[in-house]
N, CA, C and O atoms as a DFTB+ gen file, in Angstrom:
596 C
 N C O
     1  1       0.664      10.898     -41.171
     2  2       1.490       9.748     -41.518
     3  2       1.866       8.941     -40.266
     4  3       1.822       7.711     -40.272
     5  1       2.231       9.651     -39.205
     6  2       2.660       8.971     -37.979
     7  2       1.538       8.098     -37.410
     8  3       1.780       6.971     -36.977
     9  1       0.314       8.624     -37.414
    10  2      -0.815       7.847     -36.905
    11  2      -1.023       6.579     -37.734
    12  3      -1.309       5.517     -37.183
    13  1      -0.882       6.688     -39.045
    14  2      -1.025       5.525     -39.924
    15  2       0.022       4.461     -39.593
    16  3      -0.288       3.270     -39.548
    17  1       1.252       4.892     -39.362
    18  2       2.334       3.949     -39.048
    19  2       2.063       3.256     -37.708
    20  3       2.239       2.043     -37.588
    21  1       1.640       4.017     -36.714
    22  2       1.323       3.415     -35.413
    23  2       0.160       2.437     -35.558
    24  3       0.175       1.357     -34.967
    25  1      -0.847       2.817     -36.344
    26  2      -1.995       1.936     -36.580
    27  2      -1.542       0.637     -37.251
    28  3      -1.952      -0.447     -36.838
    29  1      -0.701       0.739     -38.280
    30  2      -0.181      -0.459     -38.949
    31  2       0.600      -1.336     -37.966
    32  3       0.506      -2.563     -38.006
    33  1       1.362      -0.701     -37.094
    34  2       2.137      -1.432     -36.093
    35  2       1.196      -2.227     -35.180
    36  3       1.416      -3.412     -34.929
    37  1       0.163      -1.569     -34.696
    38  2      -0.794      -2.231     -33.797
    39  2      -1.550      -3.338     -34.530
    40  3      -1.746      -4.419     -33.976
    41  1      -1.976      -3.082     -35.764
    42  2      -2.681      -4.110     -36.541
    43  2      -1.764      -5.316     -36.774
    44  3      -2.206      -6.460     -36.674
    45  1      -0.505      -5.063     -37.079
    46  2       0.446      -6.158     -37.259
    47  2       0.584      -7.006     -36.007
    48  3       0.621      -8.234     -36.084
    49  1       0.660      -6.353     -34.855
    50  2       0.753      -7.083     -33.584
    51  2      -0.515      -7.900     -33.346
    52  3      -0.445      -9.054     -32.923
    53  1      -1.671      -7.298     -33.620
    54  2      -2.944      -8.001     -33.419
    55  2      -3.017      -9.245     -34.306
    56  3      -3.429     -10.311     -33.847
    57  1      -2.622      -9.113     -35.563
    58  2      -2.674     -10.257     -36.486
    59  2      -1.709     -11.350     -36.029
    60  3      -2.078     -12.523     -35.972
    61  1      -0.481     -10.970     -35.705
    62  2       0.522     -11.957     -35.309
    63  2       0.121     -12.660     -34.009
    64  3       0.061     -13.888     -33.955
    65  1      -0.147     -11.886     -32.982
    66  2      -0.455     -12.472     -31.680
    67  2      -1.831     -13.143     -31.701
    68  3      -2.015     -14.192     -31.084
    69  1      -2.785     -12.552     -32.396
    70  2      -4.107     -13.172     -32.499
    71  2      -4.048     -14.523     -33.191
    72  3      -4.693     -15.478     -32.757
    73  1      -3.277     -14.603     -34.265
    74  2      -3.110     -15.881     -34.954
    75  2      -2.433     -16.914     -34.076
    76  3      -2.791     -18.092     -34.089
    77  1      -1.462     -16.463     -33.322
    78  2      -0.756     -17.360     -32.411
    79  2      -1.681     -17.842     -31.291
    80  3      -1.636     -19.008     -30.900
    81  1      -2.517     -16.939     -30.780
    82  2      -3.501     -17.329     -29.752
    83  2      -4.459     -18.384     -30.307
    84  3      -4.763     -19.372     -29.639
    85  1      -4.925     -18.166     -31.526
    86  2      -5.848     -19.115     -32.147
    87  2      -5.169     -20.472     -32.334
    88  3      -5.756     -21.520     -32.065
    89  1      -3.928     -20.429     -32.796
    90  2      -3.204     -21.682     -33.002
    91  2      -2.996     -22.413     -31.678
    92  3      -3.192     -23.625     -31.593
    93  1      -2.599     -21.667     -30.644
    94  2      -2.278     -22.301     -29.361
    95  2      -3.512     -22.778     -28.602
    96  3      -3.458     -23.792     -27.905
    97  1      -4.619     -22.056     -28.732
    98  2      -5.777     -22.360     -27.886
    99  2      -6.944     -23.011     -28.614
   100  3      -7.893     -23.462     -27.973
   101  1      -6.891     -23.068     -29.943
   102  2      -7.967     -23.719     -30.698
   103  2      -7.414     -24.868     -31.546
   104  3      -7.874     -26.005     -31.441
   105  1      -6.422     -24.556     -32.389
   106  2      -5.906     -25.584     -33.295
   107  2      -5.104     -26.664     -32.574
   108  3      -5.282     -27.851     -32.848
   109  1      -4.225     -26.266     -31.655
   110  2      -3.396     -27.262     -30.966
   111  2      -4.238     -28.245     -30.144
   112  3      -3.973     -29.445     -30.198
   113  1      -5.241     -27.787     -29.389
   114  2      -6.080     -28.771     -28.690
   115  2      -6.800     -29.721     -29.652
   116  3      -6.977     -30.899     -29.342
   117  1      -7.211     -29.216     -30.810
   118  2      -7.841     -30.099     -31.806
   119  2      -6.843     -31.138     -32.296
   120  3      -7.198     -32.295     -32.523
   121  1      -5.591     -30.719     -32.457
   122  2      -4.556     -31.658     -32.904
   123  2      -4.301     -32.720     -31.845
   124  3      -4.141     -33.898     -32.166
   125  1      -4.262     -32.307     -30.588
   126  2      -4.060     -33.288     -29.512
   127  2      -5.230     -34.261     -29.444
   128  3      -5.086     -35.386     -28.965
   129  1      -6.388     -33.819     -29.927
   130  2      -7.559     -34.691     -29.979
   131  2      -7.525     -35.657     -31.142
   132  3      -8.442     -36.462     -31.305
   133  1      -6.483     -35.591     -31.954
   134  2      -6.332     -36.558     -33.029
   135  2      -6.297     -35.991     -34.429
   136  3      -6.081     -36.737     -35.384
   137  1      -6.502     -34.695     -34.583
   138  2      -6.527     -34.118     -35.924
   139  2      -5.221     -33.374     -36.224
   140  3      -5.226     -32.175     -36.505
   141  1      -4.121     -34.096     -36.161
   142  2      -2.796     -33.508     -36.344
   143  2      -2.590     -33.030     -37.776
   144  3      -1.977     -31.984     -37.993
   145  1      -3.086     -33.768     -38.746
   146  2      -2.917     -33.372     -40.153
   147  2      -3.591     -32.033     -40.421
   148  3      -3.035     -31.190     -41.126
   149  1      -4.781     -31.828     -39.866
   150  2      -5.468     -30.553     -40.039
   151  2      -4.655     -29.420     -39.409
   152  3      -4.501     -28.355     -40.006
   153  1      -4.138     -29.655     -38.203
   154  2      -3.318     -28.654     -37.532
   155  2      -2.113     -28.281     -38.387
   156  3      -1.823     -27.101     -38.580
   157  1      -1.412     -29.290     -38.897
   158  2      -0.221     -29.036     -39.713
   159  2      -0.567     -28.218     -40.950
   160  3       0.161     -27.290     -41.304
   161  1      -1.669     -28.554     -41.607
   162  2      -2.081     -27.814     -42.808
   163  2      -2.484     -26.380     -42.486
   164  3      -2.068     -25.449     -43.176
   165  1      -3.290     -26.196     -41.445
   166  2      -3.754     -24.849     -41.099
   167  2      -2.616     -23.974     -40.583
   168  3      -2.557     -22.784     -40.894
   169  1      -1.721     -24.551     -39.802
   170  2      -0.575     -23.786     -39.312
   171  2       0.316     -23.358     -40.477
   172  3       0.829     -22.239     -40.492
   173  1       0.499     -24.244     -41.448
   174  2       1.300     -23.897     -42.625
   175  2       0.625     -22.779     -43.415
   176  3       1.290     -21.848     -43.870
   177  1      -0.688     -22.870     -43.576
   178  2      -1.421     -21.836     -44.321
   179  2      -1.371     -20.478     -43.624
   180  3      -1.368     -19.436     -44.279
   181  1      -1.330     -20.498     -42.300
   182  2      -1.295     -19.247     -41.543
   183  2       0.043     -18.542     -41.571
   184  3       0.149     -17.383     -41.167
   185  1       1.073     -19.241     -42.049
   186  2       2.416     -18.651     -42.076
   187  2       2.490     -17.345     -42.855
   188  3       3.146     -16.403     -42.411
   189  1       1.833     -17.271     -44.005
   190  2       1.918     -16.058     -44.834
   191  2       1.393     -14.846     -44.074
   192  3       2.020     -13.786     -44.084
   193  1       0.256     -14.995     -43.422
   194  2      -0.303     -13.879     -42.651
   195  2       0.604     -13.531     -41.474
   196  3       0.855     -12.358     -41.200
   197  1       1.090     -14.551     -40.787
   198  2       1.928     -14.311     -39.614
   199  2       3.222     -13.600     -39.986
   200  3       3.599     -12.624     -39.338
   201  1       3.901     -14.076     -41.016
   202  2       5.187     -13.477     -41.364
   203  2       5.034     -12.126     -42.055
   204  3       5.934     -11.289     -41.978
   205  1       3.917     -11.906     -42.724
   206  2       3.632     -10.563     -43.239
   207  2       3.428      -9.614     -42.069
   208  3       3.944      -8.497     -42.070
   209  1       2.676     -10.059     -41.072
   210  2       2.447      -9.235     -39.883
   211  2       3.759      -8.954     -39.156
   212  3       3.989      -7.830     -38.708
   213  1       4.616      -9.957     -39.036
   214  2       5.912      -9.758     -38.381
   215  2       6.727      -8.716     -39.140
   216  3       7.336      -7.840     -38.525
   217  1       6.744      -8.800     -40.463
   218  2       7.482      -7.820     -41.268
   219  2       6.925      -6.414     -41.056
   220  3       7.688      -5.459     -40.911
   221  1       5.608      -6.286     -41.039
   222  2       4.978      -4.976     -40.815
   223  2       5.357      -4.442     -39.435
   224  3       5.688      -3.264     -39.294
   225  1       5.311      -5.296     -38.425
   226  2       5.645      -4.876     -37.061
   227  2       7.097      -4.410     -36.979
   228  3       7.382      -3.371     -36.384
   229  1       8.003      -5.162     -37.566
   230  2       9.420      -4.800     -37.506
   231  2       9.678      -3.491     -38.260
   232  3      10.349      -2.600     -37.738
   233  1       9.155      -3.371     -39.467
   234  2       9.398      -2.159     -40.263
   235  2       8.776      -0.922     -39.626
   236  3       9.419       0.125     -39.548
   237  1       7.536      -1.033     -39.172
   238  2       6.905       0.123     -38.535
   239  2       7.548       0.411     -37.183
   240  3       7.600       1.562     -36.748
   241  1       8.034      -0.629     -36.524
   242  2       8.741      -0.430     -35.261
   243  2      10.009       0.384     -35.452
   244  3      10.307       1.273     -34.655
   245  1      10.757       0.082     -36.506
   246  2      11.959       0.879     -36.792
   247  2      11.589       2.332     -37.068
   248  3      12.272       3.246     -36.607
   249  1      10.513       2.546     -37.816
   250  2      10.069       3.924     -38.070
   251  2       9.696       4.604     -36.751
   252  3      10.074       5.752     -36.514
   253  1       8.964       3.904     -35.905
   254  2       8.535       4.489     -34.634
   255  2       9.726       4.894     -33.768
   256  3       9.660       5.892     -33.050
   257  1      10.806       4.129     -33.832
   258  2      12.010       4.470     -33.075
   259  2      12.572       5.809     -33.543
   260  3      13.071       6.590     -32.733
   261  1      12.494       6.073     -34.831
   262  2      13.021       7.352     -35.341
   263  2      12.213       8.535     -34.833
   264  3      12.678       9.673     -34.892
   265  1      11.021       8.283     -34.340
   266  2      10.163       9.357     -33.842
   267  2      10.367       9.644     -32.353
   268  3       9.718      10.533     -31.802
   269  1      11.257       8.903     -31.702
   270  2      11.489       9.102     -30.270
   271  2      12.336      10.327     -29.972
   272  3      12.366      10.791     -28.832
   273  1      13.019      10.856     -30.967
   274  2      13.895      11.998     -30.738
   275  2      15.337      11.541     -30.625
   276  3      15.703      10.458     -31.081
   277  1      16.148      12.389     -30.009
   278  2      17.580      12.099     -29.910
   279  2      17.833      10.935     -28.956
   280  3      17.010      10.614     -28.099
   281  1      18.990      10.321     -29.131
   282  2      19.382       9.207     -28.268
   283  2      19.504       9.691     -26.824
   284  3      19.094       8.999     -25.893
   285  1      20.070      10.884     -26.648
   286  2      20.232      11.430     -25.302
   287  2      18.878      11.593     -24.613
   288  3      18.720      11.243     -23.444
   289  1      17.916      12.120     -25.340
   290  2      16.570      12.318     -24.779
   291  2      15.932      10.974     -24.435
   292  3      15.315      10.821     -23.381
   293  1      16.085      10.008     -25.330
   294  2      15.505       8.684     -25.082
   295  2      16.135       8.035     -23.853
   296  3      15.439       7.394     -23.066
   297  1      17.434       8.196     -23.687
   298  2      18.110       7.603     -22.538
   299  2      17.712       8.313     -21.246
   300  3      17.517       7.663     -20.219
   301  1      17.589       9.634     -21.289
   302  2      17.195      10.383     -20.092
   303  2      15.777      10.041     -19.651
   304  3      15.489       9.999     -18.454
   305  1      14.899       9.799     -20.606
   306  2      13.505       9.502     -20.268
   307  2      13.309       8.051     -19.822
   308  3      12.250       7.698     -19.303
   309  1      14.312       7.226     -20.021
   310  2      14.184       5.809     -19.696
   311  2      13.723       4.961     -20.868
   312  3      13.749       3.732     -20.802
   313  1      13.299       5.618     -21.943
   314  2      12.805       4.879     -23.108
   315  2      13.912       4.069     -23.772
   316  3      13.646       3.012     -24.345
   317  1      15.133       4.547     -23.701
   318  2      16.245       3.862     -24.359
   319  2      16.466       2.455     -23.821
   320  3      16.615       1.506     -24.591
   321  1      16.488       2.324     -22.502
   322  2      16.693       1.002     -21.902
   323  2      15.500       0.089     -22.164
   324  3      15.666      -1.103     -22.423
   325  1      14.303       0.654     -22.096
   326  2      13.113      -0.137     -22.409
   327  2      13.152      -0.617     -23.857
   328  3      12.764      -1.745     -24.162
   329  1      13.623       0.253     -24.736
   330  2      13.709      -0.077     -26.161
   331  2      14.704      -1.209     -26.410
   332  3      14.442      -2.103     -27.215
   333  1      15.832      -1.169     -25.728
   334  2      16.821      -2.245     -25.858
   335  2      16.210      -3.573     -25.401
   336  3      16.383      -4.601     -26.055
   337  1      15.500      -3.541     -24.279
   338  2      14.847      -4.761     -23.785
   339  2      13.801      -5.249     -24.784
   340  3      13.705      -6.446     -25.058
   341  1      13.018      -4.317     -25.324
   342  2      11.982      -4.699     -26.287
   343  2      12.606      -5.304     -27.542
   344  3      12.141      -6.336     -28.026
   345  1      13.652      -4.675     -28.072
   346  2      14.323      -5.219     -29.260
   347  2      14.817      -6.632     -29.000
   348  3      14.640      -7.521     -29.833
   349  1      15.438      -6.839     -27.844
   350  2      15.945      -8.171     -27.514
   351  2      14.841      -9.215     -27.465
   352  3      15.001     -10.324     -27.973
   353  1      13.720      -8.854     -26.851
   354  2      12.600      -9.796     -26.759
   355  2      11.944     -10.035     -28.115
   356  3      11.505     -11.148     -28.405
   357  1      11.875      -8.996     -28.945
   358  2      11.319      -9.171     -30.298
   359  2      12.201     -10.120     -31.106
   360  3      11.696     -11.008     -31.793
   361  1      13.511      -9.933     -31.023
   362  2      14.430     -10.823     -31.744
   363  2      14.246     -12.265     -31.268
   364  3      14.203     -13.188     -32.080
   365  1      14.137     -12.455     -29.963
   366  2      13.928     -13.799     -29.415
   367  2      12.592     -14.383     -29.878
   368  3      12.533     -15.545     -30.281
   369  1      11.521     -13.585     -29.824
   370  2      10.193     -14.065     -30.239
   371  2      10.178     -14.441     -31.715
   372  3       9.603     -15.463     -32.090
   373  1      10.802     -13.627     -32.550
   374  2      10.840     -13.919     -33.990
   375  2      11.671     -15.174     -34.250
   376  3      11.305     -15.996     -35.090
   377  1      12.780     -15.325     -33.538
   378  2      13.610     -16.527     -33.712
   379  2      12.837     -17.786     -33.307
   380  3      12.898     -18.802     -34.000
   381  1      12.123     -17.720     -32.205
   382  2      11.334     -18.879     -31.765
   383  2      10.178     -19.163     -32.718
   384  3       9.860     -20.322     -32.985
   385  1       9.551     -18.107     -33.231
   386  2       8.474     -18.294     -34.217
   387  2       9.031     -18.928     -35.493
   388  3       8.378     -19.773     -36.106
   389  1      10.223     -18.522     -35.886
   390  2      10.864     -19.121     -37.055
   391  2      11.175     -20.592     -36.835
   392  3      10.981     -21.417     -37.729
   393  1      11.658     -20.917     -35.644
   394  2      11.927     -22.323     -35.310
   395  2      10.642     -23.137     -35.409
   396  3      10.638     -24.236     -35.965
   397  1       9.559     -22.600     -34.873
   398  2       8.276     -23.302     -34.913
   399  2       7.787     -23.449     -36.346
   400  3       7.436     -24.546     -36.778
   401  1       7.765     -22.333     -37.087
   402  2       7.157     -22.342     -38.423
   403  2       7.976     -23.082     -39.471
   404  3       7.414     -23.759     -40.332
   405  1       9.286     -22.962     -39.407
   406  2      10.098     -23.501     -40.496
   407  2      10.836     -24.788     -40.144
   408  3      11.296     -25.496     -41.040
   409  1      10.953     -25.099     -38.864
   410  2      11.591     -26.364     -38.486
   411  2      10.556     -27.339     -37.924
   412  3      10.363     -28.426     -38.469
   413  1       9.901     -26.955     -36.849
   414  2       8.995     -27.889     -36.173
   415  2       7.775     -28.254     -37.014
   416  3       7.363     -29.414     -37.025
   417  1       7.194     -27.290     -37.714
   418  2       6.041     -27.628     -38.564
   419  2       6.440     -28.550     -39.712
   420  3       5.650     -29.395     -40.133
   421  1       7.655     -28.392     -40.218
   422  2       8.149     -29.293     -41.265
   423  2       8.319     -30.708     -40.707
   424  3       7.941     -31.688     -41.349
   425  1       8.885     -30.800     -39.516
   426  2       9.036     -32.109     -38.865
   427  2       7.666     -32.736     -38.620
   428  3       7.474     -33.933     -38.838
   429  1       6.716     -31.917     -38.165
   430  2       5.360     -32.419     -37.918
   431  2       4.718     -32.929     -39.199
   432  3       4.099     -33.993     -39.208
   433  1       4.865     -32.178     -40.272
   434  2       4.283     -32.587     -41.560
   435  2       4.877     -33.920     -42.019
   436  3       4.153     -34.789     -42.506
   437  1       6.199     -34.081     -41.863
   438  2       6.841     -35.348     -42.237
   439  2       6.339     -36.497     -41.363
   440  3       6.125     -37.605     -41.853
   441  1       6.153     -36.234     -40.073
   442  2       5.643     -37.278     -39.175
   443  2       4.238     -37.698     -39.585
   444  3       3.919     -38.887     -39.603
   445  1       3.401     -36.721     -39.913
   446  2       2.030     -37.029     -40.340
   447  2       2.055     -37.832     -41.637
   448  3       1.351     -38.834     -41.764
   449  1       2.864     -37.392     -42.597
   450  2       2.920     -38.063     -43.902
   451  2       3.468     -39.484     -43.813
   452  3       3.043     -40.369     -44.556
   453  1       4.417     -39.699     -42.897
   454  2       5.042     -41.022     -42.798
   455  2       4.348     -41.940     -41.799
   456  3       4.689     -43.119     -41.697
   457  1       3.381     -41.408     -41.064
   458  2       2.688     -42.224     -40.077
   459  2       3.427     -42.347     -38.756
   460  3       3.048     -43.155     -37.909
   461  1       4.487     -41.549     -38.567
   462  2       5.242     -41.573     -37.311
   463  2       4.443     -40.860     -36.210
   464  3       3.477     -40.149     -36.489
   465  1       4.857     -41.061     -34.981
   466  2       4.173     -40.439     -33.845
   467  2       4.550     -38.950     -33.771
   468  3       5.720     -38.624     -33.575
   469  1       3.574     -38.049     -33.924
   470  2       3.859     -36.613     -33.932
   471  2       3.787     -35.968     -32.547
   472  3       3.913     -34.749     -32.433
   473  1       3.588     -36.758     -31.500
   474  2       3.303     -36.205     -30.172
   475  2       4.391     -35.272     -29.668
   476  3       4.084     -34.170     -29.212
   477  1       5.656     -35.680     -29.737
   478  2       6.719     -34.836     -29.179
   479  2       6.873     -33.540     -29.974
   480  3       7.122     -32.483     -29.394
   481  1       6.727     -33.614     -31.283
   482  2       6.822     -32.399     -32.102
   483  2       5.662     -31.465     -31.806
   484  3       5.846     -30.250     -31.730
   485  1       4.489     -32.012     -31.642
   486  2       3.318     -31.200     -31.305
   487  2       3.504     -30.525     -29.946
   488  3       3.120     -29.369     -29.768
   489  1       4.090     -31.244     -28.989
   490  2       4.381     -30.654     -27.675
   491  2       5.398     -29.526     -27.800
   492  3       5.271     -28.495     -27.139
   493  1       6.402     -29.718     -28.641
   494  2       7.402     -28.675     -28.853
   495  2       6.766     -27.434     -29.461
   496  3       7.050     -26.316     -29.030
   497  1       5.912     -27.621     -30.453
   498  2       5.221     -26.494     -31.085
   499  2       4.363     -25.760     -30.061
   500  3       4.365     -24.530     -30.012
   501  1       3.635     -26.509     -29.250
   502  2       2.788     -25.893     -28.218
   503  2       3.630     -25.111     -27.222
   504  3       3.261     -24.005     -26.828
   505  1       4.753     -25.676     -26.815
   506  2       5.655     -24.996     -25.882
   507  2       6.199     -23.711     -26.502
   508  3       6.228     -22.671     -25.844
   509  1       6.629     -23.777     -27.758
   510  2       7.128     -22.577     -28.435
   511  2       6.040     -21.515     -28.539
   512  3       6.305     -20.332     -28.325
   513  1       4.821     -21.927     -28.865
   514  2       3.707     -20.975     -28.942
   515  2       3.499     -20.268     -27.610
   516  3       3.319     -19.051     -27.570
   517  1       3.523     -21.020     -26.533
   518  2       3.307     -20.425     -25.210
   519  2       4.422     -19.458     -24.837
   520  3       4.169     -18.407     -24.249
   521  1       5.646     -19.812     -25.176
   522  2       6.771     -18.920     -24.887
   523  2       6.627     -17.627     -25.683
   524  3       6.785     -16.539     -25.128
   525  1       6.331     -17.734     -26.973
   526  2       6.188     -16.536     -27.811
   527  2       5.005     -15.692     -27.337
   528  3       5.089     -14.464     -27.341
   529  1       3.916     -16.323     -26.935
   530  2       2.779     -15.567     -26.399
   531  2       3.161     -14.817     -25.131
   532  3       2.788     -13.656     -24.962
   533  1       3.893     -15.464     -24.246
   534  2       4.339     -14.800     -23.020
   535  2       5.260     -13.632     -23.349
   536  3       5.124     -12.546     -22.786
   537  1       6.192     -13.861     -24.260
   538  2       7.072     -12.771     -24.682
   539  2       6.273     -11.622     -25.281
   540  3       6.581     -10.456     -25.035
   541  1       5.251     -11.945     -26.064
   542  2       4.470     -10.889     -26.717
   543  2       3.739     -10.020     -25.700
   544  3       3.576      -8.820     -25.920
   545  1       3.300     -10.602     -24.600
   546  2       2.655      -9.813     -23.548
   547  2       3.647      -8.810     -22.961
   548  3       3.309      -7.645     -22.752
   549  1       4.859      -9.261     -22.700
   550  2       5.898      -8.380     -22.166
   551  2       6.274      -7.322     -23.203
   552  3       6.465      -6.156     -22.857
   553  1       6.381      -7.719     -24.466
   554  2       6.738      -6.786     -25.539
   555  2       5.690      -5.687     -25.674
   556  3       6.038      -4.517     -25.832
   557  1       4.417      -6.049     -25.613
   558  2       3.349      -5.038     -25.691
   559  2       3.449      -4.082     -24.504
   560  3       3.302      -2.871     -24.669
   561  1       3.695      -4.615     -23.318
   562  2       3.859      -3.754     -22.144
   563  2       5.026      -2.784     -22.348
   564  3       4.898      -1.588     -22.086
   565  1       6.151      -3.302     -22.812
   566  2       7.314      -2.437     -23.038
   567  2       7.008      -1.366     -24.079
   568  3       7.437      -0.221     -23.936
   569  1       6.269      -1.731     -25.127
   570  2       5.883      -0.743     -26.132
   571  2       5.059       0.381     -25.533
   572  3       5.270       1.552     -25.847
   573  1       4.125       0.024     -24.673
   574  2       3.318       1.048     -24.000
   575  2       4.176       1.899     -23.070
   576  3       4.010       3.117     -23.008
   577  1       5.093       1.256     -22.346
   578  2       5.974       2.001     -21.446
   579  2       6.866       2.966     -22.226
   580  3       7.102       4.091     -21.783
   581  1       7.360       2.532     -23.379
   582  2       8.195       3.403     -24.218
   583  2       7.388       4.596     -24.700
   584  3       7.879       5.725     -24.691
   585  1       6.158       4.356     -25.118
   586  2       5.342       5.457     -25.642
   587  2       4.966       6.457     -24.554
   588  3       4.620       7.600     -24.852
   589  1       5.033       6.033     -23.302
   590  2       4.687       6.928     -22.192
   591  2       5.914       7.538     -21.524
   592  3       5.775       8.421     -20.678
   593  1       7.109       7.087     -21.888
   594  2       8.340       7.582     -21.241
   595  2       8.678       8.988     -21.698
   596  3       9.677       9.557     -21.257
């Protein structure tokens, strides 16, 4: 059972971060090239996969924490402090992803539909994607450090 949960956790991370990489490095450049409507539609369609993956990562992550042992042991090994840092970064990454998916993409869609200039919103989305990607690299490192502590 434990191996299955860890596998689901890793698959969830791959889906979430992989989708974000694709959006940031393939879809966003296409949008800057003039295909903003396509970007808005594809990013909206990708939300279901991304948020399902986020839910899987969070739920399996909570289960994985229960497998670390006692709080005293986790603190002595250093895993406790790493875990606190990881939780904080995950909360920040999810909040920023929510801002992008539910606020900025909505603003972008309205700009596309009304014929307004979507440039600043597209820049904001790209910036948020890059921040979340950077956070995800640190989060993956912390996860590995916790598993080795």
